[in-house]
C-alpha positions as CSV (number, residue, x, y, z in Angstrom):
1,M,0.1,0.1,0.0
2,A,2.8,2.6,0.8
3,K,4.4,1.9,-2.4
4,L,1.3,2.6,-4.2
5,V,0.7,5.9,-2.3
6,S,4.1,7.2,-2.9
7,K,3.8,6.2,-6.6
8,T,0.4,7.9,-7.0
9,Y,1.5,11.1,-5.4
10,G,5.2,11.0,-6.6
11,D,4.0,10.6,-10.1
12,A,1.6,13.8,-9.6
13,L,4.3,15.7,-9.0
14,F,6.8,14.5,-11.5
15,E,4.1,15.2,-14.0
16,L,3.8,18.8,-12.6
17,A,7.6,19.2,-12.8
18,V,7.5,18.2,-16.4
19,E,4.3,20.2,-17.3
20,V,5.8,23.4,-15.9
21,N,9.5,22.9,-17.1
22,K,10.7,22.9,-13.4
23,T,12.3,19.4,-13.2
24,G,15.7,20.9,-12.3
25,L,14.4,23.4,-9.7
26,F,12.2,20.5,-8.5
27,L,15.1,18.1,-8.0
28,E,16.8,20.5,-6.0
29,E,13.7,21.7,-3.7
30,V,12.7,18.1,-3.0
31,S,16.3,17.0,-2.1
32,A,16.3,20.1,0.0
33,V,12.9,19.5,1.9
34,L,14.0,15.6,2.4
35,Q,17.3,16.8,3.8
36,V,15.4,19.3,6.3
37,L,12.9,16.3,7.3
38,E,15.6,13.9,7.9
39,E,17.9,16.4,10.1
40,N,14.8,17.5,11.9
41,K,13.2,14.6,13.7
42,E,11.3,16.7,16.1
43,F,9.6,18.2,13.4
44,D,8.4,15.0,11.8
45,R,7.3,13.7,15.4
46,F,5.2,17.1,15.5
47,M,3.8,16.4,11.8
48,N,2.8,12.5,12.5
49,H,1.5,13.4,16.1
50,P,-2.5,12.3,16.1
51,K,-3.4,15.0,18.6
52,I,-2.3,17.8,16.6
53,P,-4.7,19.3,14.5
54,K,-4.4,19.1,10.6
55,E,-4.9,23.2,10.7
56,E,-1.8,23.6,13.0
57,K,0.4,21.3,10.9
58,L,-0.7,23.2,7.8
59,Q,0.5,26.3,9.3
60,V,3.7,25.1,10.4
61,V,4.5,23.7,7.0
62,E,3.4,27.0,5.6
63,N,5.6,29.1,8.0
64,V,8.8,26.7,7.6
65,F,8.7,26.4,3.6
66,K,7.1,29.6,2.5
67,D,9.3,31.7,0.3
68,K,11.7,29.1,0.3
69,I,10.3,26.4,-1.9
70,S,8.1,27.0,-5.4
71,K,4.5,27.6,-4.9
72,E,3.9,24.3,-6.3
73,L,6.0,22.1,-4.1
74,L,4.3,24.2,-1.2
75,G,1.2,23.5,-2.7
76,F,1.9,19.6,-3.0
77,L,3.1,19.4,0.9
78,V,-0.1,20.9,2.0
79,T,-2.0,18.5,-0.1
80,I,-0.1,15.4,1.5
81,I,-1.0,16.9,5.2
82,E,-4.7,17.5,3.9
83,K,-5.2,14.0,2.7
84,D,-3.4,12.4,5.7
85,R,-0.4,11.3,3.9
86,Y,2.3,12.9,5.6
87,T,3.6,9.4,7.1
88,E,4.4,8.4,3.4
89,I,6.4,11.8,2.9
90,T,9.7,10.6,2.8
91,S,9.3,7.6,0.3
92,I,7.2,10.1,-1.8
93,L,9.8,12.3,-2.2
94,V,12.4,9.7,-2.8
95,Y,10.3,8.5,-5.4
96,V,10.3,11.7,-7.3
97,I,14.1,12.3,-6.9
98,D,14.5,9.0,-8.6
99,R,11.7,9.7,-11.5
100,I,13.4,13.3,-12.0
101,K,17.0,11.8,-12.1
102,E,15.9,8.9,-14.6
103,Y,13.9,11.7,-16.7
104,S,17.3,13.9,-16.6
105,N,19.5,10.8,-17.7
106,I,21.1,11.3,-14.3
107,G,22.3,7.9,-13.0
108,T,22.8,6.8,-9.3
109,A,25.5,4.2,-8.6
110,Y,26.5,3.0,-5.0
111,V,30.3,1.6,-5.3
112,T,31.7,-0.4,-2.6
113,T,35.5,-1.1,-2.5
114,A,37.9,-2.9,-0.1
115,I,40.2,0.3,0.3
116,P,39.0,3.9,-0.1
117,L,39.3,5.2,-4.0
118,Q,41.5,8.0,-4.9
119,D,40.1,10.9,-6.9
120,K,41.7,9.5,-10.2
121,E,40.5,6.1,-9.5
122,R,36.6,7.6,-8.6
123,T,36.8,9.7,-12.0
124,D,38.0,6.8,-13.9
125,V,34.8,4.7,-12.5
126,E,32.4,7.5,-13.1
127,N,33.9,7.6,-16.8
128,R,33.5,4.1,-17.1
129,L,30.1,4.2,-16.0
130,L,29.0,6.9,-18.2
131,A,30.7,4.9,-21.3
132,T,28.4,1.8,-20.7
133,T,25.4,3.2,-19.8
134,K,22.6,5.5,-21.2
135,Y,23.0,8.3,-18.3
136,E,24.7,11.7,-19.3
137,K,25.7,12.4,-15.9
138,I,26.4,9.8,-12.9
139,E,26.2,10.3,-9.1
140,C,28.3,8.0,-7.5
141,H,28.0,7.1,-3.5
142,Y,31.4,5.4,-2.2
143,T,31.6,3.1,0.8
144,V,34.4,0.9,2.0
145,D,33.8,-2.8,3.1
146,E,37.0,-4.6,3.9
147,S,35.7,-7.9,3.8
148,L,35.7,-7.7,-0.2
149,I,39.6,-8.2,0.3
150,G,40.1,-6.5,-3.2
151,G,38.1,-5.3,-6.4
152,M,34.4,-3.4,-5.9
153,V,30.9,-4.0,-6.1
154,I,28.8,-1.5,-8.1
155,R,24.9,-1.4,-7.7
156,M,22.8,0.8,-10.2
157,G,19.2,0.2,-9.7
158,D,18.3,-3.4,-9.7
159,R,21.8,-4.0,-11.6
160,V,24.8,-5.5,-9.6
161,V,28.4,-5.9,-10.8
162,D,30.3,-7.7,-8.4
163,S,34.1,-8.3,-9.1
164,S,35.1,-8.4,-5.3
165,I,38.1,-11.0,-4.5
166,R,35.6,-12.6,-1.7
167,T,33.1,-13.4,-4.5
168,K,35.5,-14.8,-6.5
169,L,36.9,-16.8,-3.7
170,E,33.2,-17.9,-2.8
171,K,32.7,-18.9,-6.3
172,L,36.0,-21.0,-6.6
173,E,35.2,-22.6,-3.3
174,R,31.8,-23.9,-4.5
175,E,33.6,-25.4,-7.7
176,L,35.9,-27.2,-5.5
177,L,33.5,-28.5,-3.5
178,A,31.4,-29.5,-6.5
179,I,34.4,-31.3,-7.7
180,Q,35.1,-33.3,-4.6
181,L,31.4,-34.6,-4.5
182,A,31.5,-35.6,-8.0
């Protein structure tokens, strides 16, 4: 159900962004709103509190975001509150960000390596991803996992490329066990 809500409302906001030709602005604003919500847990508790009247929540949202975001996005937030969908706000905003990035040919990659990559290595990874995908721009998020031993794991959407030493050793172990059993 939550996925349906985030898709329904997220698609509406995405289509509005395309219609008014403000996908870039909406991407920035939605990302900023999401960051504000993630950094202010008290605000989230206030907005989700069942005993606080909807009118009070609407007033707070307007006071916090008025003149800081576009009137379209502010109107969207008001609609979310009026329709009692605030509990889904994070998933809706993440969905919108993903849709706008896909529409704008911006890919998101999660790269895990055994050791931190140098700037040149990061640039090489990003250039390789740009060359092998349809995207015009790549946003890479790097993490380190020493258990990989070496190599890297790259995840983009539902695709995973695992060239880690750990995975190669596990595959070799399975092959050797299969030989011994035969």
